[in-house]
C-alpha positions as CSV (number, residue, x, y, z in Angstrom):
1,X,177.2,45.6,-41.1
2,X,174.1,43.9,-42.4
3,X,172.1,41.9,-39.9
4,X,172.9,38.1,-39.6
5,X,171.9,36.0,-42.2
6,X,169.4,33.7,-39.8
7,X,168.1,37.0,-38.3
8,X,166.9,38.6,-41.8
9,X,165.4,34.2,-42.5
10,X,163.7,34.3,-39.5
11,X,162.3,37.9,-40.3
12,X,161.1,37.0,-43.7
13,X,159.5,34.0,-42.2
14,X,157.3,35.4,-39.5
15,X,156.1,38.3,-42.5
16,X,155.1,35.1,-44.6
17,X,152.8,34.0,-41.7
18,X,150.5,37.1,-41.3
19,X,147.4,37.4,-44.0
20,X,145.4,40.5,-45.0
21,X,144.3,42.5,-42.1
22,X,141.4,44.8,-42.7
23,X,140.6,48.3,-40.8
24,X,137.4,49.7,-40.3
25,X,138.3,53.6,-41.2
26,X,141.3,55.2,-43.1
27,X,143.3,58.6,-43.2
28,X,142.3,61.7,-43.5
29,X,144.8,64.8,-45.2
30,X,144.8,67.5,-42.8
31,X,144.6,71.0,-43.9
32,X,148.2,71.4,-44.3
33,X,151.1,72.2,-43.5
34,X,151.8,72.9,-47.0
35,X,155.3,73.9,-48.2
36,X,156.6,71.9,-51.3
37,X,158.9,73.4,-53.7
38,X,158.0,76.3,-56.0
39,X,159.8,75.8,-59.0
40,X,158.3,78.9,-60.8
41,X,155.8,81.8,-60.9
42,X,153.8,83.8,-63.2
43,X,150.8,86.5,-63.3
44,X,148.9,87.2,-66.5
45,X,149.0,91.0,-67.4
46,X,145.9,92.1,-65.8
47,X,147.5,91.5,-62.5
48,X,144.7,89.4,-61.4
49,X,145.2,85.6,-61.9
50,X,149.0,83.9,-60.1
51,X,150.1,80.7,-61.1
52,X,152.9,78.4,-59.6
53,X,154.6,75.5,-61.0
54,X,155.6,72.1,-58.8
55,X,157.1,68.7,-58.6
56,X,153.3,67.8,-58.4
57,X,151.5,69.9,-61.0
58,X,150.7,73.7,-61.2
59,X,148.5,75.7,-59.4
60,X,146.3,78.7,-59.3
61,X,145.4,82.0,-57.2
62,X,142.6,84.3,-58.2
63,X,142.5,86.2,-54.7
64,X,146.3,87.5,-55.0
65,X,147.9,84.2,-53.5
66,X,145.7,83.7,-50.3
67,X,144.1,80.7,-51.6
68,X,145.0,78.1,-54.5
69,X,143.8,75.4,-56.6
70,X,145.5,72.7,-58.6
71,X,144.9,73.0,-62.2
72,X,145.4,70.9,-65.4
73,X,145.3,67.8,-63.1
74,X,144.5,65.2,-65.9
75,X,146.7,67.0,-68.5
76,X,149.7,67.1,-65.7
77,X,149.3,63.7,-64.3
78,X,151.9,61.5,-66.5
79,X,154.4,64.9,-66.4
80,X,153.7,66.7,-63.3
81,X,156.6,68.6,-62.7
82,X,156.3,72.4,-64.2
83,X,159.7,73.9,-64.9
84,X,158.3,76.9,-66.7
85,X,155.8,79.4,-67.2
86,X,155.0,82.2,-69.8
87,X,151.7,84.3,-69.8
88,X,150.1,86.7,-72.1
89,X,146.8,88.4,-72.7
90,X,145.4,85.2,-74.4
91,X,147.2,82.4,-73.5
92,X,149.6,80.3,-70.7
93,X,152.2,78.2,-71.8
94,X,153.6,75.4,-69.0
95,X,157.2,73.6,-69.8
96,X,158.0,70.5,-68.0
97,X,160.4,68.0,-66.6
98,X,160.0,65.5,-69.5
99,X,160.5,68.2,-71.9
100,X,156.9,68.5,-72.7
101,X,155.5,72.1,-73.5
102,X,151.2,72.9,-72.8
103,X,149.0,75.4,-73.3
104,X,145.9,77.1,-71.9
105,X,143.4,79.6,-73.5
106,X,141.7,80.1,-70.7
107,X,143.8,81.2,-67.9
108,X,144.8,78.0,-66.7
109,X,141.7,76.1,-67.0
110,X,141.8,73.1,-69.6
111,X,145.2,72.5,-71.2
112,X,146.4,70.7,-74.8
113,X,149.6,69.2,-75.2
114,X,151.5,71.4,-77.6
115,X,154.5,68.6,-78.2
116,X,157.8,68.1,-76.9
117,X,160.6,70.2,-78.6
118,X,163.1,67.8,-78.0
119,X,162.5,64.1,-76.4
120,X,164.5,62.9,-73.4
121,X,164.7,66.2,-71.9
122,X,163.5,69.0,-69.6
123,X,162.1,72.3,-70.0
124,X,164.0,75.0,-68.5
125,X,162.1,77.9,-70.1
126,X,159.2,79.1,-72.2
127,X,158.2,82.2,-73.7
128,X,155.9,84.1,-76.0
129,X,156.5,86.8,-78.2
130,X,153.9,87.8,-80.3
131,X,152.4,84.3,-82.5
132,X,155.6,82.7,-81.8
133,X,155.9,80.5,-78.9
134,X,159.7,79.5,-77.8
135,X,160.9,76.5,-75.2
136,X,164.0,76.2,-74.0
137,X,166.3,73.0,-73.1
138,X,169.7,71.9,-72.4
139,X,169.9,71.2,-76.2
140,X,168.7,74.8,-77.7
141,X,166.0,77.4,-78.3
142,X,162.7,75.9,-80.0
143,X,160.2,77.9,-82.2
144,X,157.0,77.4,-83.1
145,X,154.3,79.4,-85.2
146,X,151.4,77.3,-85.1
147,X,150.9,76.6,-81.6
148,X,152.8,73.4,-81.4
149,X,151.8,71.5,-84.4
150,X,155.3,71.6,-85.4
151,X,158.8,72.9,-83.6
152,X,162.1,74.5,-85.0
153,X,165.1,74.3,-83.7
154,X,166.6,78.1,-83.8
155,X,169.6,77.8,-81.4
156,X,171.6,74.7,-80.3
157,X,173.5,75.2,-76.7
158,X,172.6,74.7,-73.3
159,X,169.4,77.0,-72.1
160,X,168.9,78.0,-68.9
161,X,166.6,80.6,-69.6
162,X,164.4,83.1,-71.8
163,X,163.7,86.7,-72.1
164,X,161.3,88.9,-74.1
165,X,161.7,92.5,-74.7
166,X,160.1,94.3,-77.0
167,X,160.7,92.3,-80.3
168,X,163.8,91.2,-79.1
169,X,164.2,87.3,-77.6
170,X,167.1,86.3,-75.2
171,X,168.6,83.7,-74.2
172,X,170.6,82.5,-71.0
173,X,173.3,80.3,-72.0
174,X,176.1,78.2,-69.7
175,X,177.6,78.1,-72.9
176,X,181.0,81.1,-72.0
177,X,182.8,80.6,-75.4
178,X,180.3,81.9,-77.1
179,X,178.6,84.1,-74.7
180,X,176.4,83.8,-71.8
181,X,173.5,85.6,-73.1
182,X,172.7,85.7,-76.5
183,X,170.2,88.2,-78.7
184,X,168.0,87.8,-81.6
185,X,166.3,90.3,-83.4
186,X,164.7,88.0,-86.1
187,X,162.5,85.6,-84.0
188,X,165.6,83.4,-83.3
189,X,166.7,83.2,-86.8
190,X,170.2,84.5,-86.1
191,X,171.8,85.1,-82.7
192,X,174.8,87.2,-81.5
193,X,176.2,87.4,-77.9
194,X,175.3,89.9,-75.5
195,X,176.7,88.9,-72.4
196,X,180.2,86.8,-72.3
197,X,182.2,87.6,-69.6
198,X,180.1,86.6,-66.0
199,X,178.1,83.6,-65.5
200,X,174.5,84.8,-65.9
201,X,171.5,83.3,-64.2
202,X,168.4,84.7,-64.9
203,X,167.1,88.0,-66.9
204,X,164.6,90.4,-65.9
205,X,163.1,94.1,-66.2
206,X,163.8,96.8,-64.1
207,X,161.1,99.9,-65.3
208,X,162.5,100.5,-69.0
209,X,165.6,98.3,-68.5
210,X,167.1,95.1,-68.9
211,X,168.6,93.4,-65.9
212,X,170.7,90.5,-65.4
213,X,171.4,88.6,-62.2
214,X,174.5,86.2,-62.2
215,X,176.0,83.6,-60.1
216,X,178.1,85.6,-57.8
217,X,178.9,88.8,-59.8
218,X,176.2,90.8,-58.7
219,X,173.2,92.2,-60.8
220,X,174.1,94.2,-64.3
221,X,171.9,96.1,-66.5
222,X,171.5,97.2,-70.1
223,X,169.4,100.3,-71.1
224,X,170.3,99.8,-74.9
225,X,168.1,96.5,-74.9
226,X,171.5,94.4,-74.2
227,X,173.9,96.1,-76.4
228,X,176.0,97.1,-73.3
229,X,175.9,95.8,-69.7
230,X,177.2,97.7,-66.8
231,X,177.5,96.4,-62.8
232,X,174.9,97.9,-60.7
233,X,175.0,95.8,-57.8
234,X,178.3,94.9,-56.7
235,X,178.9,90.9,-55.7
236,X,178.2,89.7,-52.4
237,X,179.6,86.3,-50.5
238,X,179.0,84.4,-54.3
239,X,175.3,84.6,-53.5
240,X,173.1,84.0,-56.8
241,X,170.6,86.2,-58.1
242,X,168.0,83.9,-59.2
243,X,164.9,86.0,-60.4
244,X,163.2,89.5,-60.6
245,X,160.2,91.0,-60.8
246,X,158.6,94.3,-60.2
247,X,155.5,96.4,-59.0
248,X,154.7,99.7,-60.2
249,X,156.7,101.2,-57.3
250,X,160.2,99.1,-57.5
251,X,161.8,96.4,-59.2
252,X,163.2,93.2,-57.0
253,X,165.8,90.9,-57.0
254,X,165.6,87.6,-55.5
255,X,168.6,85.8,-53.9
256,X,170.0,82.1,-53.6
257,X,171.4,81.5,-50.4
258,X,170.8,84.2,-48.4
259,X,167.3,85.3,-46.3
260,X,166.8,88.8,-48.2
261,X,166.2,90.4,-51.8
262,X,167.3,93.5,-53.6
263,X,165.1,96.3,-54.4
264,X,165.5,99.2,-56.9
265,X,163.3,102.1,-57.2
266,X,165.2,104.2,-60.2
267,X,164.8,101.9,-62.6
268,X,167.7,99.3,-61.9
269,X,170.4,102.0,-61.5
270,X,170.8,102.0,-57.7
271,X,169.6,98.7,-55.4
272,X,169.3,98.5,-51.8
273,X,169.1,95.2,-49.7
274,X,166.3,94.0,-47.6
275,X,167.3,91.3,-45.1
276,X,164.1,89.5,-44.1
277,X,163.4,89.8,-40.3
278,X,161.6,86.3,-40.1
279,X,164.2,84.8,-42.7
280,X,162.5,83.5,-46.3
281,X,164.4,80.8,-47.9
282,X,166.6,80.7,-50.5
283,X,164.9,82.3,-53.4
284,X,163.7,80.4,-56.9
285,X,161.7,82.7,-58.6
286,X,159.5,85.8,-58.0
287,X,156.1,87.4,-59.2
288,X,154.0,90.3,-58.3
289,X,150.5,91.5,-57.8
290,X,149.6,95.2,-57.0
291,X,152.1,96.0,-54.6
292,X,152.3,92.4,-52.9
293,X,155.3,90.1,-54.1
294,X,155.7,86.4,-54.0
295,X,158.7,84.2,-53.9
296,X,159.0,81.1,-54.7
297,X,161.8,78.7,-52.8
298,X,161.9,75.1,-51.9
299,X,160.3,75.6,-48.8
300,X,157.0,76.6,-50.9
301,X,155.3,80.1,-51.7
302,X,155.8,83.1,-49.5
303,X,154.7,86.7,-49.9
304,X,155.4,90.1,-48.6
305,X,153.4,93.1,-48.5
306,X,156.3,95.8,-47.1
307,X,159.3,95.4,-49.7
308,X,160.8,92.1,-48.4
309,X,161.4,92.8,-44.7
310,X,158.9,90.8,-43.5
311,X,157.6,87.1,-45.5
312,X,154.8,84.8,-44.9
313,X,153.6,81.8,-46.3
314,X,151.1,82.1,-48.7
315,X,150.8,78.9,-50.7
316,X,147.4,77.5,-49.1
317,X,146.0,74.5,-50.8
318,X,149.0,73.8,-52.2
319,X,151.4,70.7,-52.1
320,X,151.9,69.7,-48.7
321,X,155.3,69.9,-46.8
322,X,157.2,66.7,-46.1
323,X,157.2,66.7,-42.0
324,X,160.5,64.6,-40.4
325,X,159.6,65.3,-37.1
326,X,156.3,65.9,-34.8
327,X,156.1,66.7,-30.9
328,X,153.1,67.0,-29.0
329,X,151.2,68.4,-25.7
330,X,147.8,68.7,-25.2
331,X,146.4,69.6,-28.3
332,X,149.2,71.5,-29.5
333,X,151.4,69.4,-32.0
334,X,154.7,70.6,-33.5
335,X,155.6,70.0,-36.9
336,X,159.6,70.2,-38.6
337,X,160.0,70.3,-42.1
338,X,162.4,73.7,-43.7
339,X,161.1,75.5,-40.6
340,X,158.5,74.4,-38.2
341,X,154.7,74.5,-38.0
342,X,152.1,74.4,-35.6
343,X,148.4,72.9,-35.0
344,X,146.6,74.3,-31.9
345,X,143.6,71.6,-32.5
346,X,145.1,68.5,-32.6
347,X,146.9,68.2,-36.0
348,X,143.4,69.5,-38.2
349,X,144.6,72.5,-39.3
350,X,148.1,74.1,-39.3
351,X,150.3,77.5,-39.7
352,X,153.7,78.8,-40.0
353,X,155.7,78.9,-37.1
354,X,159.3,79.6,-37.9
355,X,159.7,83.5,-37.2
356,X,163.6,83.7,-36.4
357,X,164.2,79.9,-37.3
358,X,166.8,80.3,-39.9
359,X,167.1,78.3,-43.2
360,X,167.4,74.9,-41.2
361,X,166.2,71.5,-41.7
362,X,164.4,70.6,-38.6
363,X,165.1,67.1,-37.5
364,X,163.6,66.6,-34.1
365,X,161.3,68.6,-31.9
366,X,160.2,68.8,-28.3
367,X,158.0,70.2,-26.4
368,X,158.1,71.4,-22.5
369,X,155.2,72.9,-20.4
370,X,155.2,76.0,-23.1
371,X,158.7,75.6,-24.4
372,X,159.1,74.3,-27.6
373,X,162.5,73.2,-28.7
374,X,163.8,72.6,-32.4
375,X,167.0,70.5,-33.8
376,X,167.8,71.8,-36.4
377,X,170.7,71.2,-39.1
378,X,172.1,74.7,-38.3
379,X,171.5,74.4,-35.0
380,X,169.0,74.1,-31.8
381,X,166.6,77.0,-31.1
382,X,163.8,77.3,-28.8
383,X,160.8,79.6,-28.2
384,X,157.4,79.5,-26.9
385,X,154.1,79.2,-27.5
386,X,153.3,82.9,-25.5
387,X,155.9,84.2,-27.5
388,X,156.2,82.9,-30.9
389,X,159.6,83.9,-31.8
390,X,162.4,81.0,-32.6
391,X,166.2,81.6,-30.5
392,X,169.2,80.4,-31.1
393,X,170.3,77.8,-28.7
394,X,173.7,77.4,-29.3
395,X,176.1,78.2,-26.6
396,X,177.9,75.0,-25.8
397,X,176.9,72.6,-28.4
398,X,180.2,72.2,-31.1
399,X,179.7,74.4,-34.1
400,X,180.1,71.6,-36.6
401,X,177.3,69.3,-34.7
402,X,174.5,68.6,-36.7
403,X,171.8,68.3,-33.6
404,X,169.6,65.3,-35.0
405,X,167.6,64.6,-31.8
406,X,166.2,66.7,-28.7
407,X,164.0,66.0,-25.5
408,X,163.2,67.1,-22.3
409,X,163.8,65.2,-18.9
410,X,161.8,67.4,-16.0
411,X,163.6,70.7,-16.4
412,X,166.1,69.3,-18.5
413,X,166.6,69.5,-22.2
414,X,169.2,67.0,-24.1
415,X,170.1,67.6,-27.6
416,X,172.2,64.7,-29.7
417,X,173.6,64.7,-32.9
418,X,177.0,64.0,-34.9
419,X,179.7,64.2,-34.4
420,X,179.6,66.0,-30.7
421,X,177.4,63.4,-28.9
422,X,174.6,64.3,-26.3
423,X,174.5,67.7,-24.9
424,X,172.6,68.5,-21.6
425,X,170.9,72.1,-20.7
426,X,169.7,72.9,-17.0
427,X,168.8,76.6,-17.8
428,X,165.9,75.9,-20.8
429,X,168.5,75.6,-23.7
430,X,170.6,78.6,-22.8
431,X,173.7,77.3,-21.8
432,X,174.8,73.5,-22.5
433,X,177.0,70.9,-21.3
434,X,178.9,67.5,-22.8
435,X,177.5,64.5,-21.1
436,X,179.5,61.5,-22.9
437,X,181.0,59.5,-20.2
438,X,180.6,55.7,-21.4
439,X,179.1,56.4,-24.6
440,X,181.3,55.2,-27.4
441,X,179.6,56.8,-30.3
442,X,178.7,60.6,-31.0
443,X,176.5,59.9,-34.2
444,X,173.5,60.4,-31.8
445,X,170.3,59.3,-33.9
446,X,167.4,59.5,-31.3
447,X,166.9,60.3,-27.6
448,X,163.9,59.2,-25.4
449,X,162.8,60.6,-21.9
450,X,161.1,58.0,-19.7
451,X,160.2,58.6,-15.8
452,X,163.6,59.2,-14.6
453,X,165.8,57.3,-17.4
454,X,167.1,58.3,-20.7
455,X,168.0,56.1,-24.0
456,X,170.0,57.2,-27.0
457,X,170.3,54.9,-30.1
458,X,173.6,55.0,-32.4
459,X,175.2,52.9,-34.5
460,X,177.1,51.0,-31.9
461,X,173.9,50.3,-30.0
462,X,171.5,52.2,-27.1
463,X,172.7,53.6,-24.2
464,X,171.3,54.4,-21.0
465,X,171.3,56.9,-18.3
466,X,169.8,57.2,-14.9
467,X,171.6,60.2,-13.7
468,X,170.3,62.7,-16.5
469,X,173.3,62.0,-18.1
470,X,176.3,62.2,-16.2
471,X,176.9,58.5,-16.9
472,X,175.6,56.2,-19.6
473,X,175.7,51.7,-20.0
474,X,175.5,50.0,-23.0
475,X,172.0,48.5,-23.4
476,X,173.5,46.4,-26.6
477,X,171.6,45.8,-29.9
478,X,170.6,43.3,-32.0
479,X,171.0,44.6,-35.4
480,X,174.6,44.9,-36.6
481,X,176.5,48.8,-37.2
482,X,172.8,50.0,-38.0
483,X,171.1,53.3,-36.4
484,X,168.6,53.0,-33.8
485,X,166.0,55.2,-35.9
486,X,163.4,55.4,-33.1
487,X,162.8,54.4,-29.7
488,X,159.6,54.2,-27.1
489,X,158.9,53.0,-24.1
490,X,155.9,51.2,-22.4
491,X,155.7,50.8,-18.2
492,X,157.8,47.1,-19.0
493,X,159.7,47.2,-22.2
494,X,161.8,49.8,-24.5
495,X,161.3,49.1,-28.2
496,X,163.8,50.3,-30.9
497,X,162.8,51.2,-34.7
498,X,165.8,50.0,-36.9
499,X,166.6,49.3,-40.6
500,X,165.9,46.0,-40.2
501,X,162.8,45.8,-38.5
502,X,161.3,46.6,-34.8
503,X,163.0,45.0,-31.5
504,X,162.2,45.4,-28.3
505,X,163.7,44.4,-24.7
506,X,162.4,44.4,-20.9
507,X,163.6,47.5,-19.3
508,X,165.0,45.8,-16.0
509,X,167.0,43.1,-18.3
510,X,168.2,44.3,-21.6
511,X,168.3,41.5,-24.0
512,X,167.1,42.7,-27.7
513,X,164.5,40.5,-29.6
514,X,162.8,40.9,-33.1
515,X,159.1,41.5,-32.7
516,X,156.9,39.6,-34.6
517,X,155.3,41.9,-37.2
518,X,153.9,42.0,-40.4
519,X,156.4,44.0,-41.6
520,X,159.6,41.9,-41.1
521,X,163.2,43.3,-41.7
522,X,162.2,46.8,-43.2
523,X,163.0,50.0,-41.5
524,X,160.9,51.4,-38.6
525,X,161.4,55.6,-38.6
526,X,159.4,56.2,-35.6
527,X,157.3,54.7,-32.9
528,X,154.2,56.0,-30.8
529,X,152.9,54.5,-27.7
530,X,150.0,54.4,-25.4
531,X,148.6,52.7,-22.4
532,X,146.7,50.2,-24.8
533,X,148.6,50.4,-28.2
534,X,151.9,50.1,-30.1
535,X,152.0,52.2,-33.2
536,X,154.9,51.9,-36.0
537,X,155.6,54.1,-38.7
538,X,157.7,52.0,-41.8
539,X,159.0,52.5,-45.0
540,X,155.9,50.0,-46.1
541,X,153.3,51.4,-44.0
542,X,151.9,52.0,-40.9
543,X,150.9,49.4,-37.8
544,X,149.4,49.1,-34.9
545,X,149.5,46.5,-32.1
546,X,148.1,45.9,-28.6
547,X,149.5,44.3,-25.4
548,X,152.9,43.5,-25.9
549,X,153.1,44.1,-30.1
550,X,151.6,40.4,-30.5
551,X,148.6,41.1,-32.5
552,X,149.0,43.9,-35.4
553,X,147.0,45.4,-38.1
554,X,148.5,47.3,-41.3
555,X,146.1,50.7,-41.6
556,X,147.2,51.9,-44.6
557,X,143.6,53.2,-46.2
558,X,143.7,56.4,-47.5
559,X,147.1,56.8,-47.9
560,X,149.1,56.6,-51.6
561,X,152.3,54.4,-52.1
562,X,155.1,55.6,-53.4
563,X,156.4,52.3,-55.0
564,X,153.5,51.4,-56.7
565,X,153.2,48.2,-54.2
566,X,149.9,49.8,-52.1
567,X,152.1,50.4,-49.2
568,X,152.9,54.1,-48.0
569,X,156.5,55.1,-46.7
570,X,155.8,56.8,-43.3
571,X,158.5,59.2,-42.4
572,X,157.1,60.1,-39.0
573,X,154.1,59.7,-36.5
574,X,152.8,61.7,-33.3
575,X,149.9,60.3,-30.9
576,X,147.3,62.9,-29.5
577,X,144.7,62.3,-26.7
578,X,142.4,61.4,-29.7
579,X,144.3,60.5,-32.8
580,X,147.3,59.5,-34.5
581,X,148.7,61.7,-36.9
582,X,151.8,60.6,-39.4
583,X,153.8,61.8,-42.1
584,X,153.6,60.4,-45.8
585,X,156.7,60.3,-47.9
586,X,155.6,61.3,-51.7
587,X,155.5,64.0,-54.0
588,X,151.5,63.6,-55.0
589,X,150.6,61.2,-52.2
590,X,152.3,62.6,-49.5
591,X,151.7,65.0,-46.6
592,X,150.4,65.0,-43.0
593,X,147.3,62.7,-42.4
594,X,145.2,62.2,-39.3
595,X,142.9,59.2,-37.7
596,X,141.0,58.8,-34.9
597,X,142.8,56.3,-32.1
598,X,138.8,54.9,-31.8
599,X,139.0,54.3,-35.5
600,X,142.4,52.0,-35.1
601,X,141.4,48.3,-34.2
602,X,143.5,45.4,-33.8
603,X,143.1,41.9,-35.4
604,X,145.7,39.2,-36.2
605,X,146.9,39.6,-39.7
606,X,149.3,42.0,-41.9
607,X,150.5,41.8,-45.6
608,X,153.9,41.2,-47.0
609,X,155.2,43.6,-49.6
610,X,154.2,42.5,-53.3
611,X,156.5,42.4,-56.1
612,X,156.8,46.0,-58.3
613,X,153.9,46.4,-60.8
614,X,154.9,49.5,-62.1
615,X,158.3,51.8,-62.8
616,X,158.9,53.8,-60.1
617,X,161.5,56.5,-59.2
618,X,161.6,57.8,-55.1
619,X,162.4,60.9,-53.7
620,X,165.9,60.6,-52.4
621,X,166.4,60.2,-48.9
622,X,167.7,61.7,-47.0
623,X,167.1,65.1,-48.3
624,X,168.4,67.7,-48.1
625,X,172.0,65.6,-47.6
626,X,175.7,65.9,-47.4
627,X,177.3,64.0,-48.9
628,X,175.7,61.1,-49.5
629,X,171.9,59.9,-50.2
630,X,169.9,57.1,-51.3
631,X,167.9,56.6,-54.5
632,X,165.7,53.9,-54.9
633,X,163.2,52.8,-57.7
634,X,161.4,49.5,-58.9
635,X,161.4,47.6,-62.1
636,X,158.2,45.5,-62.6
637,X,160.0,43.5,-65.6
638,X,163.0,43.4,-67.2
639,X,164.6,46.5,-68.8
640,X,167.9,48.4,-69.2
641,X,168.2,51.4,-66.7
642,X,169.5,54.4,-66.8
643,X,169.9,56.4,-63.5
644,X,172.1,59.8,-64.3
645,X,172.4,63.0,-62.0
646,X,172.6,66.2,-63.5
647,X,173.2,69.9,-62.3
648,X,170.4,72.6,-62.8
649,X,172.2,73.4,-66.4
650,X,171.6,69.9,-67.9
651,X,175.1,68.8,-67.1
652,X,175.4,65.2,-66.3
653,X,177.7,65.6,-62.9
654,X,177.1,61.3,-62.0
655,X,175.8,58.1,-63.6
656,X,175.0,55.8,-61.2
657,X,173.2,52.9,-63.4
658,X,173.4,51.7,-67.2
659,X,172.9,48.3,-67.2
660,X,170.3,45.8,-67.7
661,X,167.9,45.3,-64.2
662,X,165.8,41.9,-63.2
663,X,162.4,42.9,-61.8
664,X,162.8,43.9,-58.0
665,X,163.2,47.0,-55.7
666,X,166.6,48.8,-56.2
667,X,168.8,51.4,-54.1
668,X,172.0,53.5,-55.2
669,X,174.3,55.4,-53.1
670,X,175.1,59.1,-54.6
671,X,177.9,60.5,-53.4
672,X,178.3,64.2,-53.8
673,X,181.2,64.7,-52.1
674,X,183.0,66.5,-54.8
675,X,179.9,68.4,-56.0
676,X,178.9,72.3,-54.6
677,X,176.1,72.9,-52.7
678,X,172.8,73.2,-54.7
679,X,169.8,71.4,-56.5
680,X,170.2,68.9,-58.8
681,X,168.4,66.8,-60.9
682,X,168.3,62.6,-61.1
683,X,166.9,61.3,-64.0
684,X,165.5,57.6,-64.2
685,X,164.8,55.8,-68.0
686,X,163.9,51.8,-68.1
687,X,162.1,51.3,-71.6
688,X,159.6,54.2,-72.4
689,X,159.3,55.2,-68.1
690,X,161.1,58.6,-67.8
691,X,160.7,60.0,-64.3
692,X,162.9,63.4,-62.7
693,X,163.3,64.2,-59.3
694,X,165.1,67.0,-57.3
695,X,168.0,66.4,-54.5
696,X,169.2,69.2,-53.2
697,X,172.9,69.2,-51.6
698,X,173.7,71.1,-48.3
699,X,177.3,71.8,-47.2
C-alpha cells in the first residue's frame, strides 16, 4: 500500500525547500572487494597473457592472474559487456552484448571496431580459424575474411557457442531438430548435424579429442572430429557442464550449480569429480596457464593450483563486488555479497573470507567480540577472526527460511527472515529457538539491538522487545505496508529507513514522524549513527546530519550515478572509529568507497533529484531474486520503449514494456515464478539507445 497522498505531498514540499549543499572532500574507492561477474576467459597460445571479459569491460593479466588491468577502456565505453573471447598468435577478438566485434593485434593494448555482424542482438561466441573470423549470435553464424570490413551469414539458427578443431568449425545451437551441434569443413559454407540427441552447452578439447558438455546429460567425447560421440561422464543431478580447459597434465570441465570440476588425465576417456573444499561458485568459463586453472563465476575470478580441490580469488584490480551488508568491530570490517570479505584496516584493503561458505547470498552480518555471523540465502553461518572457517548454524531455523537480518545482544544472537520470523541462540549459534510472541508478521527485514532492547522491522511495522525476544510489542509505523529497510538508535531516538523516506520516534513514547530531509520520499537503505551524526544511505545518494536530524548535507562527491541524474544509489553503509564506508550500486561506478568522518561536514542544504538527462537501464533489484524483481529505467525524452527478457539462448521469455513513454523515471516488476533458475538477459531499446543487463533467478 502506498503512503497517504498528504504524506507524499508534505515530503515533496520539504524536499523542495533545500538548496544545494557543498562538501569539503569526497569519497575514495577502496582496494577491493573484487568479485563481479566473469562472462568469458581466454589465454594466448604462448600461455603468458590471460584475458577476462566482464560486464564493465575487458581485463588483462600478464602475471598468471595475480594482478589485472583494464584494457580497451575507451573502445568499450558504449559497449562494455564482453560476452566472448578468442585469441590466436597475432589477434585477440572480443564479442559484446550489443553485437559488436572488436579486434586487437597487440595483445589487447589497442582495439578497433570490426563491425556488427547482425545489429540489435548480442554476440554469444567468436572464433578464429586461419584468416577467417567467426561470430555467433541468436540469428546464426557470421564470417569475415577481411578483418571485419564485410560479414557473411553462413548459418541460420540460435548459436550459443563456436569451436575450432583444426580446419573444422563447430557450432552449438539450441535448435534440436537440425542438430544441437553442427560441423563445417568448408569455412562454414555448408553444415551437417554432428550431435542432435541431447542439449549441448559447450565444446572443448581433452588431449586430441573433442568433448561436449551438456545440460544435465554429462560429458560426451568424439575421437573422430565429431563424426561419432560416446558418453564418458554420466549425468549427475541434472548439472550443466559449462566450460572446458586443459593443462599439460589434465583436462578440466566446469559445472554450473555445484561447487566442483571434473578432471581427466587420459584425453577425456575417464573423468574424476573434484569437489571444492571452499566452494567455488557455479562456473561459467575456464582457462589455464601452466598448471594453474582459472574459473570465471558470477562472483569473480577464482584460481586453483591443486587440480580444483582448493580455490582462491584471483581478481585483484578487476571490477568490484556489489556489497549488500557490512559489520564493524574496531578496525575489523566484514562485507557481504556472494560470500564474505574481511578488512583488518578499517576498510582500506580487503581479502576473501569465505572458506566454508557455500553458495549463498549474504544479506546481513554481525560481529560479537571475535565471532562473526552471516545471514545468507542458504542459512546462518558462524566464523571467527582466529579460525577463518565458516560453519553452518542452521539447527533450529526453518529449512525454508531465508535469513535477512542478524544481530547480537550481549552473548545472544538473533536472526530474522521470512517466513519464520525471529530466532534466538544463547550458545553462539549452535542451537536456536523461535521467539515470535506478539509479532504478527514473520517477514523480518531488519533487526536492531541497542542496550537491552531489540527492534524488528516488518511490513506490518516495527516491533520491540525488552526481554531478549521472549515477548514483543508493536511500535507501529507511519509509512503504510512497506518494509522498514533499516533501523538505528541514538540515546533518545529510533530511526527507520523505509521505501518512502526516513522516519523517527522517541524511544519512550513511540510516535513515528517523517524526518525533514533533502532526500524526501525515496528509499533509505541503511543507517549509521555516532554520538554527533546520523548517516543515511539512499537510492538517491549519501546524506549526513547533526543533532536530531534537522541539518543535512548531501555527500556524493567522487561517486557515480546509476541513473545519469548525478545521484548514486547507496546499498549499505558502515561507520568505523575514523571513517564511513559505503557500497555503491553500478556496473561501472559501483564498489566500496571510504571517507574520513572528519571530512564529512554539515550545513543546511541538499538537492532534489533532477529530471533524467539520458536513457539509462539500471541493474534489477533485488538480484539474485525469487520469484520477482524490479527493473528501473530512465527516459529523458519521449520514446517508444521496448523492455524484453531473454534466456541465455536468446529466446524472449517476457515482454515487460512495448509502448510509447514520456520523459521520466520508470520501474517495472518482472515475475520469474514460471521460469527455471538461471541467468537471464533483459534488454532495453528506446530510439537508438540499447542496453542489456543480466538477472539471476535462484530457486
